[in-house]
Structure formats: structure tokens, C-alpha cells
C-alpha positions as CSV (number, residue, x, y, z in Angstrom):
1,M,91.9,222.3,-25.7
2,S,92.6,224.9,-23.0
3,K,96.2,226.4,-22.5
4,G,96.6,224.6,-19.3
5,K,95.9,221.2,-20.8
6,A,97.9,221.7,-23.7
7,K,100.7,222.8,-21.5
8,K,100.5,219.8,-19.3
9,R,100.3,217.5,-22.4
10,K,103.5,219.1,-23.9
11,K,105.4,218.7,-20.5
12,R,104.2,215.0,-20.4
13,T,105.4,214.4,-24.0
14,L,108.8,216.0,-23.5
15,K,109.3,214.1,-20.2
16,R,108.5,210.8,-22.2
17,F,110.9,211.7,-25.1
18,G,113.6,212.5,-22.5
19,Q,113.3,209.2,-20.9
20,F,113.4,207.5,-24.3
21,I,116.7,209.3,-25.2
22,K,118.1,208.5,-21.9
23,T,117.3,204.8,-22.3
24,K,118.8,204.6,-25.6
25,L,121.9,206.4,-24.5
26,R,122.4,204.0,-21.7
27,Q,122.0,201.0,-23.9
28,T,124.4,202.4,-26.5
29,L,127.0,203.1,-23.8
30,H,126.7,199.7,-22.0
31,R,127.2,198.1,-25.5
32,A,130.2,200.3,-26.3
33,T,131.9,199.5,-23.1
34,G,131.5,195.9,-23.4
35,V,128.6,195.2,-21.2
36,T,127.0,191.8,-22.3
37,H,124.4,191.6,-19.5
38,F,122.4,193.7,-17.2
39,R,120.4,193.3,-14.0
40,W,116.9,194.8,-14.2
41,M,116.4,197.4,-11.4
42,T,113.1,199.0,-10.4
43,R,112.4,202.0,-8.1
44,Q,110.9,199.6,-5.5
45,D,108.0,201.9,-4.8
46,S,104.2,201.4,-5.0
47,R,104.2,202.6,-8.7
48,V,106.2,199.8,-10.0
49,R,104.4,197.4,-12.3
50,P,103.7,193.9,-11.0
51,L,105.7,192.2,-14.0
52,H,108.7,194.7,-13.3
53,A,108.5,193.9,-9.6
54,Q,108.8,190.2,-10.4
55,I,111.8,190.8,-12.6
56,H,113.7,193.3,-10.4
57,G,117.3,192.0,-9.8
58,K,117.1,189.3,-12.6
59,V,120.0,189.3,-15.1
60,F,119.5,189.4,-19.0
61,T,121.7,189.6,-22.0
62,M,122.1,193.1,-23.7
63,A,121.3,191.4,-27.0
64,A,117.9,190.0,-26.1
65,G,116.7,191.8,-23.0
66,H,113.5,190.6,-21.5
67,P,111.3,188.5,-23.8
68,T,108.3,190.8,-23.4
69,E,109.5,194.1,-21.8
70,G,112.9,194.3,-23.8
71,Y,115.4,196.9,-22.1
72,P,114.5,198.8,-18.8
73,G,113.0,202.2,-19.6
74,Q,111.7,201.1,-23.0
75,P,108.3,200.0,-22.1
76,F,105.9,203.4,-22.0
77,G,106.3,205.1,-18.8
78,C,109.0,202.6,-17.2
79,R,111.2,204.0,-14.8
80,C,113.4,201.0,-14.5
81,V,117.1,201.1,-15.1
82,A,119.7,198.6,-16.3
83,K,122.6,198.0,-14.0
84,P,125.5,196.7,-15.9
85,V,126.9,193.2,-15.0
86,K,130.5,192.8,-16.0
87,R,132.6,189.8,-15.9
88,G,135.4,189.4,-13.3
89,F,133.7,191.0,-10.3
90,F,132.0,187.9,-9.2
91,S,131.0,184.4,-10.2
92,F,128.7,184.5,-13.2
93,A,127.5,181.0,-12.5
94,S,125.8,182.3,-9.3
95,L,123.6,184.8,-11.2
96,F,121.9,182.2,-13.4
97,S,120.8,179.7,-10.9
98,E,117.3,178.4,-11.0
99,D,116.4,180.4,-8.0
100,E,117.2,183.6,-9.9
101,G,114.7,182.4,-12.7
102,G,117.3,181.1,-15.0
103,Q,117.3,184.1,-17.4
104,V,120.0,184.3,-20.1
């Protein structure tokens, strides 16, 4: 392997590791601050995966996450983030209507 390819591979590996650490840190902070639900948020660009585009804006529990994708940022190369949903700021019932997909 040439030095250029090895350098690119190392950079890509470090970036993925950084994303993994950032995702785990967010999960830990959300749970530690009492967040029980999150809204799945994508970057809303052309690189978003079709499934992630479908679940953009949907609410899931911190305990379970999405049935196949888990927590935003966990799937390999995922750039999505979890936006915390806290009680008291709005009606929880409106989040879980059948129009929203009935998550949780």
C-alpha cells in the first residue's frame, strides 16, 4: 500500500472512531440528564440514506431507539443526530400520532 493510500485510510478510520465516540458521549449525556425520548434528525442532503430520510423527525425512546438502526450516529458512516425530547415543553401526545408513524 502506498503512503498516500495508507494516510487516507488512517484519516478515514480516525474520523469514524471520532464519530463513534461522539455518538456514545451524546447517548450518555442524554441519559444522564433524564432524556427519555429523542427525535431522529438527518442532514437533509443528497447523501442521506433512504431509510434515514423516512425516519427523519420521528420520535423514539432512548432505551430502544429505532428497531433496525438503533441510535443516530451508530450505523456505519451515519451523520444523523438525536435531538432530545423533554417533557413539559409541548404535548407529548402530539408526537406519537399515527401520522408520525406511531413510534415508541
